[in-house]
C-alpha atoms as an extended CHARMM CRD file, in Angstrom:
* protein
*
       106  EXT
         1         1  MET       CA            172.3440000000       58.7400000000      164.0910000000  PROA      1               0.0000000000
         2         2  ARG       CA            173.9730000000       59.9810000000      161.1070000000  PROA      2               0.0000000000
         3         3  GLU       CA            177.6420000000       60.5620000000      162.8500000000  PROA      3               0.0000000000
         4         4  VAL       CA            177.6550000000       57.2930000000      163.2050000000  PROA      4               0.0000000000
         5         5  ARG       CA            176.5240000000       56.3140000000      160.2930000000  PROA      5               0.0000000000
         6         6  SER       CA            179.0520000000       58.5480000000      158.4720000000  PROA      6               0.0000000000
         7         7  HSD       CA            181.8180000000       57.5310000000      161.8990000000  PROA      7               0.0000000000
         8         8  GLY       CA            181.5260000000       53.4520000000      160.2910000000  PROA      8               0.0000000000
         9         9  THR       CA            181.4280000000       54.7360000000      156.9800000000  PROA      9               0.0000000000
        10        10  SER       CA            185.0050000000       56.4310000000      157.5290000000  PROA      10              0.0000000000
        11        11  ARG       CA            186.3500000000       53.5030000000      158.8130000000  PROA      11              0.0000000000
        12        12  PHE       CA            185.1180000000       51.1530000000      156.3560000000  PROA      12              0.0000000000
        13        13  LEU       CA            186.3110000000       53.9130000000      153.4040000000  PROA      13              0.0000000000
        14        14  SER       CA            190.5470000000       53.5010000000      155.9810000000  PROA      14              0.0000000000
        15        15  LYS       CA            190.6200000000       49.9420000000      156.2760000000  PROA      15              0.0000000000
        16        16  THR       CA            189.8940000000       49.4990000000      152.5640000000  PROA      16              0.0000000000
        17        17  MET       CA            192.4700000000       51.8620000000      151.8720000000  PROA      17              0.0000000000
        18        18  SER       CA            195.2130000000       51.0430000000      154.0890000000  PROA      18              0.0000000000
        19        19  ILE       CA            195.1920000000       47.4120000000      151.8540000000  PROA      19              0.0000000000
        20        20  LEU       CA            196.2830000000       49.1480000000      148.3720000000  PROA      20              0.0000000000
        21        21  PRO       CA            199.2980000000       49.4690000000      149.4910000000  PROA      21              0.0000000000
        22        22  LEU       CA            199.2940000000       46.1650000000      149.8080000000  PROA      22              0.0000000000
        23        23  LEU       CA            198.1850000000       45.1460000000      146.5220000000  PROA      23              0.0000000000
        24        24  GLN       CA            200.4000000000       47.3020000000      144.2270000000  PROA      24              0.0000000000
        25        25  ALA       CA            202.8520000000       45.4460000000      146.4180000000  PROA      25              0.0000000000
        26        26  ALA       CA            201.3240000000       42.1110000000      144.9340000000  PROA      26              0.0000000000
        27        27  ALA       CA            200.6640000000       43.2690000000      142.3510000000  PROA      27              0.0000000000
        28        28  GLU       CA            204.6360000000       44.2490000000      140.6840000000  PROA      28              0.0000000000
        29        29  THR       CA            206.2340000000       41.6330000000      142.3570000000  PROA      29              0.0000000000
        30        30  ALA       CA            203.5350000000       38.8540000000      140.3540000000  PROA      30              0.0000000000
        31        31  SER       CA            203.6050000000       37.3300000000      137.5240000000  PROA      31              0.0000000000
        32        32  ASP       CA            199.7650000000       36.5460000000      137.0830000000  PROA      32              0.0000000000
        33        33  SER       CA            197.1610000000       39.2620000000      137.7300000000  PROA      33              0.0000000000
        34        34  ARG       CA            194.2590000000       36.4580000000      137.7230000000  PROA      34              0.0000000000
        35        35  GLY       CA            193.8440000000       37.4140000000      141.4960000000  PROA      35              0.0000000000
        36        36  LEU       CA            193.2230000000       41.0490000000      141.1460000000  PROA      36              0.0000000000
        37        37  ILE       CA            191.1670000000       40.6850000000      138.3270000000  PROA      37              0.0000000000
        38        38  SER       CA            188.9670000000       38.2970000000      140.9790000000  PROA      38              0.0000000000
        39        39  ILE       CA            189.2260000000       41.1240000000      143.9410000000  PROA      39              0.0000000000
        40        40  GLY       CA            188.3180000000       43.8260000000      141.7160000000  PROA      40              0.0000000000
        41        41  ALA       CA            185.6700000000       42.0730000000      139.9560000000  PROA      41              0.0000000000
        42        42  GLY       CA            184.1660000000       41.2990000000      144.1550000000  PROA      42              0.0000000000
        43        43  LEU       CA            185.1040000000       44.4910000000      145.2350000000  PROA      43              0.0000000000
        44        44  GLY       CA            183.4700000000       45.8980000000      142.0930000000  PROA      44              0.0000000000
        45        45  GLY       CA            180.4990000000       44.0890000000      142.1490000000  PROA      45              0.0000000000
        46        46  GLY       CA            179.7960000000       44.2740000000      145.7870000000  PROA      46              0.0000000000
        47        47  LEU       CA            180.0200000000       47.8160000000      146.2800000000  PROA      47              0.0000000000
        48        48  ALA       CA            177.9840000000       48.1470000000      143.5890000000  PROA      48              0.0000000000
        49        49  VAL       CA            174.6960000000       45.8330000000      145.1040000000  PROA      49              0.0000000000
        50        50  LEU       CA            175.8660000000       47.4970000000      148.2230000000  PROA      50              0.0000000000
        51        51  GLY       CA            175.4990000000       51.2140000000      146.9810000000  PROA      51              0.0000000000
        52        52  ALA       CA            172.2440000000       50.1750000000      145.3640000000  PROA      52              0.0000000000
        53        53  GLY       CA            170.8480000000       48.2920000000      148.2300000000  PROA      53              0.0000000000
        54        54  LEU       CA            171.0940000000       51.8550000000      151.0620000000  PROA      54              0.0000000000
        55        55  GLY       CA            169.8150000000       53.9890000000      147.8550000000  PROA      55              0.0000000000
        56        56  ILE       CA            166.2410000000       51.7510000000      147.8300000000  PROA      56              0.0000000000
        57        57  GLY       CA            166.3810000000       51.8050000000      151.5370000000  PROA      57              0.0000000000
        58        58  ASN       CA            166.4590000000       55.7620000000      151.3040000000  PROA      58              0.0000000000
        59        59  ILE       CA            164.0560000000       55.8630000000      148.3010000000  PROA      59              0.0000000000
        60        60  GLY       CA            161.5500000000       53.7790000000      150.1480000000  PROA      60              0.0000000000
        61        61  GLY       CA            161.8210000000       55.1950000000      153.4630000000  PROA      61              0.0000000000
        62        62  ARG       CA            161.3890000000       59.0100000000      151.9570000000  PROA      62              0.0000000000
        63        63  ALA       CA            158.8500000000       58.1040000000      149.8010000000  PROA      63              0.0000000000
        64        64  VAL       CA            157.0670000000       56.9010000000      153.1910000000  PROA      64              0.0000000000
        65        65  GLU       CA            157.5370000000       60.1260000000      154.9130000000  PROA      65              0.0000000000
        66        66  GLY       CA            156.1140000000       61.7900000000      151.7180000000  PROA      66              0.0000000000
        67        67  MET       CA            152.6250000000       59.5820000000      152.2300000000  PROA      67              0.0000000000
        68        68  ALA       CA            152.5530000000       59.7450000000      155.2530000000  PROA      68              0.0000000000
        69        69  ARG       CA            152.8700000000       63.9800000000      155.7690000000  PROA      69              0.0000000000
        70        70  GLN       CA            150.8810000000       64.2310000000      152.4790000000  PROA      70              0.0000000000
        71        71  PRO       CA            148.4110000000       61.4170000000      151.5710000000  PROA      71              0.0000000000
        72        72  GLU       CA            146.6610000000       63.5900000000      148.3080000000  PROA      72              0.0000000000
        73        73  ALA       CA            150.3010000000       62.9760000000      146.4500000000  PROA      73              0.0000000000
        74        74  ALA       CA            150.6870000000       59.3650000000      146.9730000000  PROA      74              0.0000000000
        75        75  GLY       CA            150.5800000000       58.8460000000      143.6180000000  PROA      75              0.0000000000
        76        76  ARG       CA            153.6850000000       61.3550000000      142.4610000000  PROA      76              0.0000000000
        77        77  ILE       CA            155.3120000000       60.5260000000      145.0450000000  PROA      77              0.0000000000
        78        78  GLN       CA            155.2160000000       56.6830000000      144.8740000000  PROA      78              0.0000000000
        79        79  THR       CA            155.9000000000       56.8640000000      141.2790000000  PROA      79              0.0000000000
        80        80  ALA       CA            158.5830000000       59.3010000000      141.3810000000  PROA      80              0.0000000000
        81        81  ALA       CA            160.0970000000       56.0640000000      143.8750000000  PROA      81              0.0000000000
        82        82  LEU       CA            159.6700000000       53.8870000000      141.5030000000  PROA      82              0.0000000000
        83        83  ILE       CA            161.5150000000       55.4240000000      139.0440000000  PROA      83              0.0000000000
        84        84  LEU       CA            164.7750000000       56.3590000000      141.0080000000  PROA      84              0.0000000000
        85        85  ALA       CA            164.0560000000       52.8440000000      142.3770000000  PROA      85              0.0000000000
        86        86  ALA       CA            164.6480000000       51.3130000000      138.3740000000  PROA      86              0.0000000000
        87        87  LEU       CA            167.3970000000       53.4890000000      137.8030000000  PROA      87              0.0000000000
        88        88  ILE       CA            169.2090000000       52.3130000000      141.0860000000  PROA      88              0.0000000000
        89        89  GLU       CA            168.5830000000       48.8300000000      140.1970000000  PROA      89              0.0000000000
        90        90  GLY       CA            170.0210000000       49.8690000000      136.3910000000  PROA      90              0.0000000000
        91        91  VAL       CA            173.4200000000       50.8260000000      137.8420000000  PROA      91              0.0000000000
        92        92  ALA       CA            173.4090000000       47.8990000000      140.2220000000  PROA      92              0.0000000000
        93        93  LEU       CA            172.7250000000       45.6110000000      137.2370000000  PROA      93              0.0000000000
        94        94  PHE       CA            175.4420000000       47.5880000000      135.6480000000  PROA      94              0.0000000000
        95        95  GLY       CA            178.0780000000       47.0570000000      138.2220000000  PROA      95              0.0000000000
        96        96  ALA       CA            177.3700000000       43.2610000000      138.1800000000  PROA      96              0.0000000000
        97        97  VAL       CA            178.1490000000       42.4960000000      134.7650000000  PROA      97              0.0000000000
        98        98  ILE       CA            181.0650000000       44.2680000000      134.8180000000  PROA      98              0.0000000000
        99        99  ALA       CA            181.8440000000       42.0600000000      137.3810000000  PROA      99              0.0000000000
       100       100  PHE       CA            181.3950000000       38.7940000000      135.7610000000  PROA      100             0.0000000000
       101       101  GLN       CA            182.6260000000       40.0480000000      132.8960000000  PROA      101             0.0000000000
       102       102  LEU       CA            185.9480000000       40.3760000000      134.8510000000  PROA      102             0.0000000000
       103       103  GLN       CA            185.5720000000       36.9840000000      136.1290000000  PROA      103             0.0000000000
       104       104  GLY       CA            185.3780000000       36.1370000000      132.8160000000  PROA      104             0.0000000000
       105       105  LYS       CA            189.5310000000       37.1540000000      132.3940000000  PROA      105             0.0000000000
       106       106  VAL       CA            190.5800000000       34.4890000000      134.2760000000  PROA      106             0.0000000000
């Protein structure tokens, strides 16, 4: 399962990186960079939310697994999972705020 996930991630990153020269060429020829700001805001906000979703999903799954293995430690595991989820949401919120600020420049 991990091999499939890492292969999909590497394929996504290679496709994303393959458009960078095109974006660079467009930036050199364009006199107005509003479109690139919009692309950057969309990619930045989207990737921040995507990463937060994956992180919270992993935390939730591991917390449930830990509580199933050690029911006596369920309270401590739940507290740690909630704190970590809040920290991850803070990062996603920061990414969304930056994306909205970039959109304000358009």
